VEXTORKOL-798616 format. One record per residue (C-alpha): residue in three letters; z, y, x. Coordinates in steps of 0.2 Angstrom, whole numbers, plus 2048, in hexadecimal, padded with zeros to 3 digits. Layout:
<sites>
<res ala; z Z; y Y; x X>
...
</sites>
This chain:
<sites>
<res unk; z 804; y 7DD; x 86E>
<res unk; z 80B; y 7CC; x 869>
<res unk; z 803; y 7BB; x 86A>
<res unk; z 804; y 7B0; x 859>
<res unk; z 80F; y 7A4; x 863>
<res unk; z 81B; y 7B2; x 866>
<res unk; z 81B; y 7B7; x 854>
<res unk; z 81D; y 7A5; x 84D>
<res unk; z 82C; y 7A3; x 859>
<res unk; z 834; y 7B3; x 853>
<res unk; z 832; y 7B0; x 840>
<res unk; z 83C; y 7A2; x 837>
<res unk; z 837; y 79B; x 827>
<res unk; z 845; y 7A5; x 81E>
<res unk; z 840; y 7B4; x 825>
<res unk; z 82E; y 7B3; x 820>
<res unk; z 833; y 7AE; x 80F>
<res unk; z 83E; y 7BD; x 80D>
<res unk; z 831; y 7C9; x 814>
<res unk; z 822; y 7C2; x 80A>
<res unk; z 82D; y 7C1; x 7FA>
<res unk; z 831; y 7D3; x 7FA>
<res unk; z 81E; y 7D6; x 7FE>
<res unk; z 81B; y 7D0; x 7ED>
<res unk; z 81F; y 7E1; x 7E7>
<res unk; z 80E; y 7E7; x 7ED>
<res unk; z 806; y 7DB; x 7E1>
<res unk; z 80C; y 7E7; x 7D4>
<res unk; z 803; y 7F5; x 7DD>
<res unk; z 7F4; y 7EB; x 7E0>
<res unk; z 7F3; y 7E5; x 7CE>
<res unk; z 7F7; y 7F5; x 7C6>
<res unk; z 7E9; y 7FD; x 7D0>
<res unk; z 7DB; y 7F1; x 7CD>
<res unk; z 7E0; y 7EE; x 7BB>
<res unk; z 7DE; y 7FF; x 7B7>
<res unk; z 7CE; y 800; x 7C1>
<res unk; z 7C7; y 7F3; x 7B6>
<res unk; z 7D0; y 7F6; x 7A6>
<res unk; z 7C8; y 807; x 7A4>
<res unk; z 7B7; y 7FF; x 7A4>
<res unk; z 7BC; y 7F2; x 796>
<res unk; z 7B4; y 7F8; x 786>
<res unk; z 7C4; y 7F6; x 77B>
<res unk; z 7CE; y 802; x 786>
<res unk; z 7C1; y 810; x 784>
<res unk; z 7C1; y 80E; x 772>
<res unk; z 7D4; y 80E; x 770>
<res unk; z 7D7; y 81D; x 77A>
<res unk; z 7C7; y 828; x 77C>
<res unk; z 7CB; y 82F; x 78D>
<res unk; z 7C6; y 82E; x 79F>
<res unk; z 7D5; y 826; x 7A7>
<res unk; z 7DC; y 82C; x 7B6>
<res unk; z 7E9; y 827; x 7C1>
<res unk; z 7FB; y 830; x 7C0>
<res unk; z 809; y 82F; x 7CB>
<res unk; z 81C; y 834; x 7CC>
<res unk; z 824; y 836; x 7DD>
<res unk; z 835; y 82E; x 7DF>
<res unk; z 841; y 831; x 7ED>
<res unk; z 848; y 823; x 7F6>
<res unk; z 85A; y 81B; x 7F3>
<res unk; z 85A; y 80E; x 800>
<res unk; z 865; y 817; x 80C>
<res unk; z 874; y 817; x 800>
<res unk; z 871; y 808; x 7F5>
<res unk; z 866; y 7FD; x 800>
<res unk; z 855; y 7F5; x 7FF>
<res unk; z 85A; y 7E8; x 7F1>
<res unk; z 85F; y 7F7; x 7E6>
<res unk; z 84E; y 7FE; x 7E8>
<res unk; z 845; y 7EE; x 7E4>
<res unk; z 84F; y 7EC; x 7D5>
<res unk; z 84A; y 7FD; x 7CF>
<res unk; z 838; y 7F9; x 7D3>
<res unk; z 839; y 7EA; x 7C7>
<res unk; z 841; y 7F4; x 7B8>
<res unk; z 835; y 803; x 7B9>
<res unk; z 826; y 7F7; x 7BA>
<res unk; z 82C; y 7ED; x 7AA>
<res unk; z 830; y 7FD; x 7A1>
<res unk; z 81F; y 804; x 7A6>
<res unk; z 815; y 7F5; x 7A0>
<res unk; z 81E; y 7F5; x 78F>
<res unk; z 81A; y 807; x 78D>
<res unk; z 807; y 803; x 791>
<res unk; z 806; y 7F4; x 787>
<res unk; z 80D; y 7FC; x 777>
<res unk; z 802; y 80C; x 779>
<res unk; z 7F9; y 813; x 76A>
<res unk; z 7F5; y 823; x 772>
<res unk; z 7EE; y 828; x 782>
<res unk; z 7FE; y 832; x 787>
<res unk; z 809; y 823; x 785>
<res unk; z 7FE; y 819; x 790>
<res unk; z 7FE; y 827; x 79D>
<res unk; z 811; y 828; x 79D>
<res unk; z 811; y 814; x 79F>
<res unk; z 805; y 816; x 7AE>
<res unk; z 811; y 823; x 7B6>
<res unk; z 821; y 818; x 7B4>
<res unk; z 818; y 80A; x 7BC>
<res unk; z 812; y 815; x 7CA>
<res unk; z 824; y 819; x 7CE>
<res unk; z 825; y 807; x 7D3>
<res unk; z 817; y 80A; x 7DF>
<res unk; z 821; y 817; x 7E9>
<res unk; z 830; y 80B; x 7E9>
<res unk; z 825; y 7FD; x 7F1>
<res unk; z 81E; y 809; x 7FE>
<res unk; z 82F; y 80F; x 803>
<res unk; z 83A; y 7FF; x 802>
<res unk; z 82F; y 7F0; x 807>
<res unk; z 828; y 7F6; x 817>
<res unk; z 839; y 7FE; x 81E>
<res unk; z 842; y 7EE; x 819>
<res unk; z 835; y 7E3; x 822>
<res unk; z 835; y 7EE; x 832>
<res unk; z 848; y 7ED; x 833>
<res unk; z 84B; y 7DA; x 830>
<res unk; z 83B; y 7D4; x 839>
<res unk; z 83B; y 7D2; x 84C>
<res unk; z 831; y 7DE; x 856>
<res unk; z 823; y 7D2; x 85B>
<res unk; z 81F; y 7CD; x 849>
<res unk; z 822; y 7DE; x 840>
<res unk; z 810; y 7E3; x 841>
<res unk; z 80A; y 7D3; x 83A>
<res unk; z 817; y 7D2; x 82C>
<res unk; z 817; y 7E4; x 826>
<res unk; z 804; y 7E2; x 826>
<res unk; z 806; y 7D5; x 818>
<res unk; z 809; y 7E2; x 80C>
<res unk; z 7F7; y 7E6; x 80A>
<res unk; z 7F3; y 7D4; x 808>
<res unk; z 7FE; y 7D2; x 7F9>
<res unk; z 7F7; y 7E2; x 7F2>
<res unk; z 7E6; y 7DB; x 7F3>
<res unk; z 7EC; y 7CB; x 7EC>
<res unk; z 7F2; y 7D4; x 7DC>
<res unk; z 7E2; y 7DE; x 7DB>
<res unk; z 7D9; y 7CD; x 7DC>
<res unk; z 7E3; y 7C6; x 7CD>
<res unk; z 7DF; y 7D6; x 7C4>
<res unk; z 7CD; y 7D5; x 7C7>
<res unk; z 7CC; y 7C4; x 7C1>
<res unk; z 7D5; y 7C8; x 7B1>
<res unk; z 7CB; y 7D7; x 7AE>
<res unk; z 7BB; y 7CD; x 7B1>
<res unk; z 7C1; y 7C1; x 7A3>
<res unk; z 7C5; y 7CE; x 797>
<res unk; z 7B7; y 7DA; x 79B>
<res unk; z 7AD; y 7D5; x 78B>
<res unk; z 7BC; y 7D7; x 77F>
<res unk; z 7BA; y 7E4; x 772>
<res unk; z 7CB; y 7E2; x 76A>
<res unk; z 7DB; y 7E9; x 771>
<res unk; z 7E0; y 7D9; x 779>
<res unk; z 7D3; y 7DC; x 785>
<res unk; z 7DD; y 7EA; x 78E>
<res unk; z 7EF; y 7E5; x 788>
<res unk; z 7EE; y 7D3; x 790>
<res unk; z 7E9; y 7DA; x 7A2>
<res unk; z 7F6; y 7E7; x 7A1>
<res unk; z 804; y 7DC; x 79B>
<res unk; z 801; y 7D0; x 7AA>
<res unk; z 80B; y 7DC; x 7B5>
<res unk; z 81A; y 7D5; x 7AD>
<res unk; z 819; y 7C6; x 7B8>
<res unk; z 81D; y 7CD; x 7C9>
<res unk; z 82C; y 7D6; x 7C6>
<res unk; z 834; y 7C8; x 7BC>
<res unk; z 831; y 7BD; x 7CB>
<res unk; z 839; y 7C9; x 7D7>
<res unk; z 848; y 7CC; x 7CC>
<res unk; z 84A; y 7B9; x 7CC>
<res unk; z 84B; y 7B8; x 7DF>
<res unk; z 853; y 7C9; x 7E3>
<res unk; z 865; y 7C2; x 7E4>
<res unk; z 860; y 7B8; x 7F3>
<res unk; z 858; y 7C5; x 7FE>
<res unk; z 865; y 7CC; x 80B>
<res unk; z 868; y 7DE; x 80F>
<res unk; z 860; y 7E6; x 81D>
<res unk; z 86A; y 7E4; x 82E>
<res unk; z 867; y 7F6; x 833>
<res unk; z 86C; y 7FC; x 822>
<res unk; z 87D; y 7F1; x 823>
<res unk; z 880; y 7F8; x 834>
<res unk; z 87E; y 80A; x 82E>
<res unk; z 88B; y 806; x 821>
<res unk; z 897; y 7FF; x 82E>
<res unk; z 895; y 7EC; x 829>
<res unk; z 892; y 7E5; x 83A>
<res unk; z 898; y 7D3; x 835>
<res unk; z 88C; y 7D3; x 826>
<res unk; z 87D; y 7D9; x 831>
<res unk; z 87F; y 7CC; x 83E>
<res unk; z 881; y 7BF; x 831>
<res unk; z 871; y 7C4; x 829>
<res unk; z 868; y 7C5; x 83A>
<res unk; z 86F; y 7B3; x 83E>
<res unk; z 868; y 7AC; x 82E>
<res unk; z 856; y 7B3; x 831>
<res unk; z 854; y 7B0; x 844>
<res unk; z 850; y 7A0; x 84E>
<res unk; z 85F; y 794; x 851>
<res unk; z 85C; y 796; x 864>
<res unk; z 85E; y 7A9; x 863>
<res unk; z 86E; y 7A7; x 858>
<res unk; z 875; y 79A; x 865>
<res unk; z 870; y 7A7; x 873>
<res unk; z 87A; y 7B5; x 86B>
<res unk; z 86A; y 7BF; x 869>
<res unk; z 86F; y 7C4; x 857>
<res unk; z 87E; y 7CC; x 85D>
<res unk; z 874; y 7D5; x 86B>
<res unk; z 868; y 7DB; x 85E>
<res unk; z 875; y 7E2; x 853>
<res unk; z 87D; y 7EA; x 862>
<res unk; z 86C; y 7F2; x 866>
<res unk; z 86A; y 7F8; x 854>
<res unk; z 87C; y 800; x 855>
<res unk; z 878; y 808; x 865>
<res unk; z 868; y 810; x 85F>
<res unk; z 873; y 817; x 84F>
<res unk; z 880; y 81E; x 85B>
<res unk; z 872; y 826; x 866>
<res unk; z 86A; y 82E; x 857>
<res unk; z 87C; y 834; x 851>
<res unk; z 87F; y 83C; x 861>
<res unk; z 86F; y 846; x 860>
<res unk; z 874; y 84E; x 84F>
<res unk; z 87A; y 860; x 851>
<res unk; z 885; y 85F; x 842>
<res unk; z 890; y 84F; x 847>
<res unk; z 88E; y 83D; x 848>
<res unk; z 896; y 83B; x 836>
<res unk; z 887; y 844; x 82D>
<res unk; z 876; y 83D; x 82A>
<res unk; z 866; y 844; x 82F>
<res unk; z 85E; y 84F; x 821>
<res unk; z 84D; y 850; x 81B>
<res unk; z 849; y 85F; x 826>
<res unk; z 84D; y 855; x 835>
<res unk; z 83C; y 84C; x 832>
<res unk; z 834; y 85D; x 838>
<res unk; z 83E; y 860; x 847>
<res unk; z 83A; y 85B; x 859>
<res unk; z 833; y 84A; x 85C>
<res unk; z 835; y 845; x 84A>
<res unk; z 828; y 851; x 845>
<res unk; z 81C; y 847; x 84F>
<res unk; z 821; y 837; x 847>
<res unk; z 820; y 83F; x 835>
<res unk; z 80F; y 845; x 839>
<res unk; z 809; y 833; x 83E>
<res unk; z 811; y 82B; x 82F>
<res unk; z 80A; y 837; x 822>
<res unk; z 7F9; y 838; x 82A>
<res unk; z 7F6; y 825; x 829>
<res unk; z 7FC; y 825; x 818>
<res unk; z 7F1; y 834; x 813>
<res unk; z 7E2; y 82C; x 81B>
<res unk; z 7E5; y 81C; x 813>
<res unk; z 7E1; y 824; x 802>
<res unk; z 7D5; y 832; x 807>
<res unk; z 7C8; y 827; x 810>
<res unk; z 7C1; y 820; x 800>
<res unk; z 7CB; y 811; x 7FB>
<res unk; z 7CE; y 818; x 7EA>
<res unk; z 7BC; y 819; x 7E6>
<res unk; z 7B9; y 807; x 7EA>
<res unk; z 7C9; y 800; x 7E3>
<res unk; z 7CC; y 80B; x 7D3>
<res unk; z 7BA; y 811; x 7CE>
<res unk; z 7B0; y 803; x 7D5>
<res unk; z 7AD; y 7FA; x 7C5>
<res unk; z 7A8; y 80B; x 7BB>
<res unk; z 79D; y 80F; x 7CA>
<res unk; z 794; y 7FE; x 7C9>
<res unk; z 791; y 801; x 7B7>
<res unk; z 78A; y 813; x 7B9>
<res unk; z 77D; y 80C; x 7C5>
<res unk; z 777; y 800; x 7B8>
<res unk; z 780; y 7F1; x 7BE>
<res unk; z 78B; y 7EE; x 7AF>
<res unk; z 788; y 7DB; x 7AC>
<res unk; z 78E; y 7D9; x 7BF>
<res unk; z 79B; y 7E7; x 7C0>
<res unk; z 7AA; y 7DD; x 7BD>
<res unk; z 7A3; y 7CF; x 7C9>
<res unk; z 7A0; y 7DA; x 7D6>
<res unk; z 7B1; y 7E2; x 7D5>
<res unk; z 7B8; y 7D0; x 7D5>
<res unk; z 7AE; y 7CC; x 7E6>
<res unk; z 7B3; y 7DD; x 7ED>
<res unk; z 7C5; y 7D9; x 7EB>
<res unk; z 7C4; y 7C7; x 7F0>
<res unk; z 7BD; y 7CC; x 801>
<res unk; z 7CC; y 7D6; x 804>
<res unk; z 7D8; y 7C8; x 805>
<res unk; z 7D2; y 7BF; x 814>
<res unk; z 7CD; y 7CF; x 81C>
<res unk; z 7DF; y 7D6; x 81B>
<res unk; z 7E5; y 7C7; x 824>
<res unk; z 7D7; y 7CB; x 831>
<res unk; z 7DE; y 7DC; x 832>
<res unk; z 7F0; y 7D5; x 836>
<res unk; z 7E8; y 7CC; x 844>
<res unk; z 7DE; y 7DA; x 84B>
<res unk; z 7ED; y 7E5; x 84C>
<res unk; z 7F6; y 7D8; x 857>
<res unk; z 7E8; y 7D6; x 863>
<res unk; z 7E1; y 7E8; x 864>
<res unk; z 7F0; y 7F3; x 85F>
<res unk; z 7F2; y 800; x 852>
<res unk; z 7E7; y 80E; x 857>
<res unk; z 7D7; y 805; x 85C>
<res unk; z 7D6; y 7FC; x 84B>
<res unk; z 7D9; y 80C; x 841>
<res unk; z 7CC; y 815; x 84B>
<res unk; z 7BF; y 807; x 848>
<res unk; z 7C3; y 805; x 836>
<res unk; z 7C1; y 818; x 833>
<res unk; z 7AF; y 817; x 83C>
<res unk; z 7A8; y 809; x 832>
<res unk; z 7B0; y 810; x 821>
<res unk; z 7A6; y 820; x 825>
<res unk; z 797; y 817; x 829>
<res unk; z 796; y 80D; x 818>
<res unk; z 79A; y 81D; x 80E>
<res unk; z 78C; y 826; x 816>
<res unk; z 780; y 818; x 812>
<res unk; z 786; y 818; x 800>
<res unk; z 785; y 82B; x 7FE>
<res unk; z 774; y 82B; x 806>
<res unk; z 76D; y 81F; x 7FB>
<res unk; z 775; y 826; x 7EC>
<res unk; z 76F; y 837; x 7EF>
<res unk; z 75D; y 832; x 7EC>
<res unk; z 754; y 839; x 7DD>
<res unk; z 74D; y 82E; x 7D0>
<res unk; z 751; y 81C; x 7CC>
<res unk; z 756; y 812; x 7DA>
<res unk; z 74D; y 802; x 7DF>
<res unk; z 757; y 7F2; x 7DD>
<res unk; z 758; y 7F0; x 7F0>
<res unk; z 761; y 802; x 7F2>
<res unk; z 76D; y 7FD; x 7E4>
<res unk; z 771; y 7ED; x 7ED>
<res unk; z 774; y 7F6; x 7FD>
<res unk; z 780; y 802; x 7F4>
<res unk; z 78A; y 7F3; x 7ED>
<res unk; z 78A; y 7EB; x 7FF>
<res unk; z 790; y 7FC; x 806>
<res unk; z 79F; y 7FC; x 7FA>
<res unk; z 7A3; y 7EB; x 7FF>
<res unk; z 7A2; y 7EE; x 811>
<res unk; z 7AC; y 7FE; x 80F>
<res unk; z 7B9; y 7F4; x 807>
<res unk; z 7B8; y 7E7; x 816>
<res unk; z 7BA; y 7F5; x 822>
<res unk; z 7C9; y 7FC; x 819>
<res unk; z 7D2; y 7EC; x 816>
<res unk; z 7D1; y 7E8; x 829>
<res unk; z 7D8; y 7F8; x 82F>
<res unk; z 7E0; y 806; x 825>
<res unk; z 7E5; y 7FB; x 817>
<res unk; z 7F2; y 7F1; x 820>
<res unk; z 7F6; y 7FB; x 82F>
<res unk; z 7FB; y 80B; x 826>
<res unk; z 80B; y 802; x 820>
<res unk; z 80E; y 7FB; x 832>
<res unk; z 80D; y 80C; x 83A>
<res unk; z 817; y 816; x 82D>
<res unk; z 825; y 809; x 82D>
<res unk; z 826; y 808; x 840>
<res unk; z 824; y 81A; x 846>
<res unk; z 834; y 822; x 83E>
<res unk; z 845; y 822; x 847>
<res unk; z 853; y 816; x 840>
<res unk; z 85D; y 825; x 839>
<res unk; z 84D; y 82C; x 830>
<res unk; z 843; y 81D; x 82D>
<res unk; z 846; y 81C; x 81A>
<res unk; z 843; y 82F; x 819>
<res unk; z 833; y 82E; x 824>
<res unk; z 82D; y 820; x 819>
<res unk; z 831; y 829; x 809>
<res unk; z 829; y 83A; x 80E>
<res unk; z 819; y 831; x 814>
<res unk; z 819; y 827; x 804>
<res unk; z 81A; y 837; x 7FA>
<res unk; z 80A; y 83D; x 803>
<res unk; z 802; y 82C; x 800>
<res unk; z 805; y 82D; x 7ED>
<res unk; z 800; y 83F; x 7EC>
<res unk; z 7EF; y 83C; x 7F6>
<res unk; z 7ED; y 82C; x 7EB>
<res unk; z 7EF; y 837; x 7DB>
<res unk; z 7E4; y 844; x 7E2>
<res unk; z 7D6; y 838; x 7E5>
<res unk; z 7D8; y 82F; x 7D4>
<res unk; z 7D9; y 83F; x 7CB>
<res unk; z 7C9; y 848; x 7D3>
<res unk; z 7BE; y 838; x 7D4>
<res unk; z 7B9; y 839; x 7C1>
<res unk; z 7B4; y 84B; x 7C2>
<res unk; z 7AB; y 849; x 7D2>
<res unk; z 7A1; y 839; x 7CC>
<res unk; z 79E; y 83D; x 7BA>
<res unk; z 795; y 84A; x 7B0>
<res unk; z 797; y 858; x 7AA>
<res unk; z 7A1; y 85C; x 7B9>
<res unk; z 79B; y 859; x 7CB>
<res unk; z 791; y 84A; x 7C6>
<res unk; z 78F; y 843; x 7D8>
<res unk; z 78E; y 831; x 7D2>
<res unk; z 788; y 827; x 7E1>
<res unk; z 78B; y 836; x 7EC>
<res unk; z 79D; y 836; x 7E8>
<res unk; z 7A3; y 82F; x 7F9>
<res unk; z 79D; y 83F; x 801>
<res unk; z 7AD; y 849; x 800>
<res unk; z 7B6; y 83A; x 806>
<res unk; z 7AD; y 839; x 817>
<res unk; z 7B6; y 847; x 820>
<res unk; z 7C6; y 83E; x 81E>
<res unk; z 7C0; y 82E; x 826>
<res unk; z 7C1; y 832; x 838>
<res unk; z 7D2; y 838; x 83F>
<res unk; z 7D1; y 846; x 84C>
<res unk; z 7D4; y 843; x 85F>
<res unk; z 7E3; y 84F; x 85E>
<res unk; z 7EA; y 844; x 851>
<res unk; z 7E7; y 834; x 85B>
<res unk; z 7F0; y 83C; x 86A>
<res unk; z 7FF; y 842; x 861>
<res unk; z 802; y 82F; x 85C>
<res unk; z 7FF; y 827; x 86E>
<res unk; z 811; y 820; x 86F>
<res unk; z 811; y 81A; x 85C>
<res unk; z 801; y 812; x 85C>
<res unk; z 804; y 806; x 86A>
<res unk; z 808; y 7F5; x 865>
</sites>
């Protein structure tokens, strides 16, 4: 595990600016999720569409292997702008749903492009800390959305939901303006045989003392050597790339299992309940006058806690933090479900405890699975299969997010399962990774 002195010495201001600028893409993800979670509780939205909204998703395959990470970010900006326009001009529920689907394509792009780019350009000692910043940017986007939703929560005109949705324009426009200045990934350049460009990129983002000592050339040599070693292992010849089926062969199967598992558990441990349906949950428990305020507080807690999670992973390593987070997430869900399962009207003290449990659950998630899932998934793949590993695990992430978002309204509300405050119960079995899963990832969990 790296000390912060080592991290500070390895990360130059330019490298930090580049990686954090691309992490802005996760602001789109966070704003979209939190905005929709609050917009669905704004009176004007229900009056306009007369439906129970639910999340939709479209799975998009990676294009970074061929065109590079900057092309992926360009695509992210385009689809987000188009999707936002579709949503803001909606007169029917179907059109709004299509807009949500288009915007969600951008979510898949962010999860594929940004973590892999950061893990390829950031030095190993600082990789966990920098990649973990993705979740902090996601939470910042969610915090802005929660504040906007609270501001427009009482509007009964269409502007009450159109304005919160249209704010999604801002982030992709900012990214478009700065994308020209983002260098390609050194590893991607070396895969394309552009050695001189790769060294130039490394020299531009590494400390001057490393450049003077020739460490950038050594780093490029090491990357090329790993590329050659991977090529030699291919039965089909060194000129061919590894295919998708290679994700499930030999040691790559273990890597794929780890990446997909952490992303699946990130969604299946209940964060969708807190982030997307928290506001509606508060209203159904009789807290309508404070629902948006509680959601805003819940989101605000996540910003410093995500930073805490980035610190914890450097001091304790990946696996201990994930196991601890799963334990405490389970604890708060059990408390919430236990109190909510009582018959009759709940005392105010019990309702307050449920609100506290939601916030403490979010605290535990934001300090563990939220930032670390991106770190582990981006690190665990081999160089030749990193984009494919990240792409496949992102597909699982999006599918699980869709499953949770789609089923929660039916689990929580009448005339379906109507679990109401007992809704967290189906999520509890997903909170604790099995011991066999932990052993499979021993090598990958080490910091």
